[in-house]
C-alpha positions as CSV (number, residue, x, y, z in Angstrom):
1,X,-0.8,-60.1,-5.1
2,X,-2.0,-57.4,-7.6
3,X,1.0,-55.0,-9.0
4,X,-1.0,-52.0,-7.8
5,X,-0.3,-52.9,-4.2
6,X,3.3,-52.3,-4.9
7,X,2.8,-49.3,-7.0
8,X,0.7,-47.8,-4.1
9,X,3.0,-48.9,-1.3
10,X,6.2,-47.3,-3.3
11,X,4.2,-44.2,-4.1
12,X,3.4,-43.9,-0.4
13,X,7.0,-44.2,0.6
14,X,8.3,-41.8,-2.0
15,X,5.6,-39.1,-0.9
16,X,6.1,-39.7,2.9
17,X,9.8,-39.4,2.4
18,X,9.5,-36.2,0.0
19,X,7.4,-34.7,2.9
20,X,10.2,-35.2,5.5
21,X,12.5,-33.6,3.3
22,X,10.3,-30.5,2.3
23,X,8.0,-28.4,4.5
24,X,4.4,-27.4,4.0
25,X,2.2,-30.3,4.5
26,X,1.9,-30.7,0.7
27,X,2.9,-34.2,-0.3
28,X,2.0,-36.0,3.1
29,X,-1.8,-35.9,2.1
30,X,-1.1,-37.5,-1.1
31,X,0.9,-40.0,0.9
32,X,-2.0,-40.8,2.9
33,X,-4.2,-41.3,-0.1
34,X,-1.6,-43.6,-1.5
35,X,-1.6,-45.6,1.7
36,X,-5.3,-45.9,1.8
37,X,-5.2,-47.0,-2.0
38,X,-2.6,-49.6,-0.9
39,X,-4.7,-51.1,1.6
40,X,-7.6,-51.3,-0.8
41,X,-5.5,-52.9,-3.5
42,X,-4.2,-55.5,-0.8
43,X,-7.8,-56.6,0.0
44,X,-8.8,-56.8,-3.8
45,X,-10.6,-53.8,-4.5
46,X,-10.7,-52.7,-8.1
47,X,-8.5,-50.0,-9.7
48,X,-11.5,-47.7,-9.8
49,X,-12.0,-47.9,-6.1
50,X,-8.4,-47.6,-5.5
51,X,-8.3,-44.4,-7.5
52,X,-11.4,-43.0,-6.0
53,X,-9.9,-43.5,-2.6
54,X,-6.7,-42.3,-3.3
55,X,-8.3,-38.9,-4.6
56,X,-10.9,-38.5,-2.1
57,X,-8.5,-39.1,0.9
58,X,-5.8,-37.0,-0.6
59,X,-8.1,-33.9,-1.1
60,X,-9.6,-34.1,2.3
61,X,-6.2,-34.6,3.9
62,X,-4.8,-31.7,1.9
63,X,-7.6,-29.6,3.0
64,X,-7.3,-30.6,6.6
65,X,-3.4,-30.1,6.7
66,X,-3.6,-26.9,5.0
67,X,-5.7,-25.3,7.6
68,X,-3.5,-26.9,10.3
69,X,-0.1,-25.6,8.6
70,X,-1.8,-22.2,8.3
71,X,-2.6,-22.0,11.9
72,X,0.7,-23.2,13.3
73,X,2.8,-21.2,10.8
74,X,1.2,-17.8,10.5
75,X,2.2,-16.1,13.6
76,X,1.6,-12.3,13.9
77,X,4.6,-10.6,13.1
78,X,6.8,-9.1,15.9
79,X,6.9,-5.6,15.9
80,X,10.4,-4.1,15.5
81,X,12.4,-0.9,15.4
82,X,10.3,2.4,15.6
83,X,7.0,0.3,15.1
84,X,7.4,-1.4,18.6
85,X,6.2,1.9,20.4
86,X,3.2,2.6,18.2
87,X,-0.1,2.1,20.0
88,X,1.6,1.8,23.2
89,X,0.5,3.4,26.5
90,X,2.9,6.0,27.9
91,X,3.0,8.2,30.9
92,X,3.6,11.9,30.5
93,X,6.7,13.0,32.5
94,X,6.9,16.7,31.4
95,X,3.8,18.4,30.3
96,X,3.0,17.9,26.7
97,X,1.8,21.1,25.2
98,X,0.9,23.4,22.3
99,X,3.9,25.7,23.3
100,X,6.6,23.2,23.9
101,X,7.4,19.7,23.5
102,X,7.1,17.6,26.6
103,X,8.4,14.0,27.5
104,X,6.8,10.7,28.0
105,X,8.0,7.4,29.4
106,X,7.3,4.3,27.1
107,X,8.1,1.2,29.0
108,X,11.7,2.1,30.2
109,X,12.4,4.8,27.6
110,X,11.8,8.4,27.7
111,X,10.9,10.3,24.4
112,X,10.3,13.7,23.4
113,X,6.5,14.2,22.8
114,X,3.9,16.4,21.2
115,X,0.1,16.0,21.2
116,X,-1.5,15.2,18.2
117,X,-4.1,17.8,18.3
118,X,-1.9,20.5,20.0
119,X,-3.7,20.4,23.4
120,X,-1.9,20.3,26.6
121,X,-1.4,17.1,28.6
122,X,-0.4,17.4,32.0
123,X,2.4,15.4,33.8
124,X,1.1,12.0,35.1
125,X,-1.5,11.5,32.4
126,X,-1.7,8.3,30.4
127,X,-1.3,8.6,26.6
128,X,-1.3,6.4,23.5
129,X,1.5,6.7,21.0
130,X,-0.1,7.5,17.6
131,X,3.0,8.3,15.4
132,X,6.7,8.8,15.4
133,X,8.3,11.7,13.7
134,X,11.9,11.7,13.9
135,X,13.1,11.4,17.4
136,X,9.7,12.3,19.0
137,X,6.3,10.8,19.2
138,X,2.9,12.3,18.8
139,X,0.6,11.3,21.6
140,X,-3.1,11.6,22.4
141,X,-4.7,11.2,25.7
142,X,-5.7,7.4,26.6
143,X,-9.3,6.6,27.3
144,X,-9.9,5.4,30.7
145,X,-12.9,3.4,31.9
146,X,-14.2,6.3,33.7
147,X,-15.0,8.1,30.7
């Protein structure tokens, strides 16, 4: 048996174990390429074919695993703090108007509110939270399907 069989087998083991100890699917594609090269060495293929297979399989696997890793690891960030109310639909509890601050209910919380353009919004209307200023929110009327 050629010495390259053992070189590829050891390289495969090192890369796969290295991948298990790290994250990101970076070493695994090269471990797969080394395994394919080991199989080719075992069946008697020349060193050129072994290296070509190692490189080709590693590159293809690297791009395939990177797309997979991106898809499973990049979740949209959770909105926290005050950002969690931005863009939410709220219901006007006390009339929001140009002359006075009203109140809106966002989920189970009640907030002081002003309209973004200073217009009056009656109680019971649906609004969208545009901005948070201190302890009050700026809202605009929500667009309904009838409009």
